[in-house]
N, C-alpha and C positions, 0 to 999 in steps of 0.2 A: 358242502354248501351248494350243491347242484340241485337240490330239491326245488321243483317248480312250485309256484304259488299262483293262486287265482288273482287276476288283475283287480286292483281296487278302483272303485268308482271315485273319481275326484271332480270337484267343482271346476277346477282349472287344471287340466292335464299338462299344460305348458309351464306351470309353475314349478320351481325347484322343490325337491322333497328332502327334508332333513331326516337322517337315519342315525340311530344309536344302536350299535350291534354289540352284543355280549358274547364273547367266545370263551367257553369253558373247556380247557384242555383235558385230555385223558391223563391219568397219573403217569408221570415220567415223560410226557410229550410237550411240556411247557415250552421249552426252547424251540422245538420244531414248529409249534404253532405260532409262537411269537415271530419267528423268521418269516412265516407266510403272511401274517398280519402286516408286517413291515413292508412287504412287497405290494400290498393291496392298492395303496394310493397310486403308485407308479403305473400299475396295470390299468386302473380306471382312467387316469389322466392320458395315457397313451392312446386310448380310443375315444377320448373327449366326452366322457359320460358324466362328469362331475363339474361343479362350479369351481371358481378360482379360490373359494374359501379353503383354508388349510384343514387338512385332516388332523384330528387329535386322537391320541391313543393313550390310555391309562392302564396300568397294572393295578388290579383291585384284589382284595381278599374278602371273601364272603365269610363274615364271622359266625353266621349261623350254620352254614354248611361246611365250614372249615376247608375252603378250597380257593385256589388262585384262579383268576380269570382276567381277561383283557377286555377293555371297553373301547370301542372306536366310534368316533363322531365324524360324519361327513355329509355332504349335500349333493344328491343327484341333480343333474341339470334340469330334469323334468320328470314327469310321471311315467314316461316310457323307458327311461334310461336303464332301469334295473332289468327290464325284460330284454333289452338289446344286449346287455352284458352277458346274458346266457348264450349269445351267439358269437361272442368275441373270444377267439383262441387265447389272446393275451390275458384275459380275465379268468377264463376257465383253467389256465395254467396255474393260477393261484388258488382258485376255489376247489378244484377237484382234489388236490392233495390234502385239503383241510379235513375232508371227511374222516379219514382214518385216525386223525389225531384229536378230533373233537369229541368231547363228552356231551356237550350241549351247545346250541346256538340259538340266540334270541335276536330277532331283527325287529326293531320298533321304528315306525315312522312317528316323528314327534313334531309338535307345533306349540307355540306359546299359547297360554290361556290367560 
């Protein structure tokens, strides 16, 4: 999860950013990945990068691809928080070990329509 991304242009960079992240574990790595996902909220809260809104995590089963995945919902405190997270050892201690156990990762910024 350490892959860098190009900063997104935002109308209001100080506004909170809602994310939905889908984590697809490698076969046999489900428990290991879930343990890391469960540590994610505490790591981001420790460095004050998210709003007070509770994180939500679901276990999901993709019926078309026949595979288990985890879906996480949380809100960054602003548009710069995800970039700052890459500099925080507390966050990287969770993100770096995810790489070897992830089959696929999708990060979506969402907003109501």
